[in-house]
C-alpha positions as CSV (number, residue, x, y, z in Angstrom):
1,X,15.6,-24.8,7.4
2,X,16.6,-25.5,10.9
3,X,12.9,-26.0,11.7
4,X,13.0,-29.3,9.8
5,X,16.1,-30.5,11.6
6,X,14.5,-29.5,14.9
7,X,11.3,-31.4,14.1
8,X,13.3,-34.6,14.3
9,X,11.4,-36.9,11.9
10,X,13.4,-37.4,8.8
11,X,10.5,-39.4,7.2
12,X,8.3,-36.3,7.3
13,X,8.3,-33.7,4.5
14,X,8.1,-30.0,4.0
15,X,4.9,-28.5,2.6
16,X,5.4,-25.3,0.6
17,X,2.0,-23.7,0.6
18,X,1.5,-21.8,-2.6
19,X,-1.0,-20.4,-5.1
20,X,-1.8,-22.1,-8.3
21,X,0.1,-19.6,-10.4
22,X,2.9,-20.4,-12.9
23,X,4.7,-17.1,-12.2
24,X,4.9,-17.9,-8.5
25,X,5.8,-21.5,-9.0
26,X,8.7,-20.6,-11.3
27,X,10.3,-18.7,-8.4
28,X,9.7,-21.6,-6.1
29,X,11.8,-24.2,-7.9
30,X,15.0,-22.6,-6.5
31,X,13.7,-23.3,-2.9
32,X,12.6,-26.9,-3.9
33,X,16.0,-27.7,-5.3
34,X,17.8,-26.3,-2.3
35,X,15.7,-28.3,0.2
36,X,16.1,-31.6,-1.7
37,X,19.9,-31.1,-2.0
38,X,20.7,-29.7,1.5
39,X,18.2,-31.5,3.7
40,X,17.9,-34.7,1.7
41,X,14.1,-34.7,2.2
42,X,11.0,-34.2,0.1
43,X,9.3,-30.9,-0.4
44,X,5.8,-30.7,-2.0
45,X,4.1,-27.6,-3.3
46,X,0.5,-27.7,-2.1
47,X,-2.4,-25.2,-2.2
48,X,-4.5,-24.2,0.8
49,X,-7.4,-25.9,-1.0
50,X,-5.4,-29.2,-1.1
51,X,-4.6,-29.0,2.5
52,X,-8.2,-28.3,3.4
53,X,-9.5,-31.2,1.3
54,X,-6.8,-33.9,2.0
55,X,-5.0,-32.8,5.1
56,X,-5.8,-34.2,8.5
57,X,-4.9,-32.9,11.9
58,X,-4.1,-35.9,14.2
59,X,-5.1,-36.0,17.8
60,X,-1.5,-35.4,18.8
61,X,-1.4,-32.2,16.7
62,X,0.5,-33.7,13.8
63,X,-0.6,-32.5,10.4
64,X,-0.7,-35.2,7.7
65,X,-1.3,-35.1,4.0
66,X,-2.3,-38.2,2.1
67,X,-1.0,-40.2,5.1
68,X,2.5,-38.5,5.2
69,X,3.5,-36.4,8.1
70,X,4.3,-32.7,7.5
71,X,7.3,-31.4,9.4
72,X,7.2,-27.8,8.3
73,X,4.6,-25.8,6.5
74,X,6.2,-22.9,4.6
75,X,3.5,-20.4,3.6
76,X,4.1,-18.5,0.3
77,X,0.4,-17.5,0.2
78,X,-2.6,-16.9,2.4
79,X,-1.3,-13.8,4.2
80,X,-0.8,-10.1,3.6
81,X,2.6,-8.7,4.4
């Protein structure tokens, strides 16, 4: 998670972009706990639909969600390996 440290804004949070699936979410809690323990910051699991509906790209390129700045978007969905 050096990307979060490099971002430099400790008030921003990490967005874990995920599907709405219980099986996938159960695997994610290990990551969530690690980030909260090690980085002392918040991490929210969001869907692409939530980002599309409530996310805003600011004029300076900053992505916000419900008024909070996103430091890192960690995609666990929306791509094909």
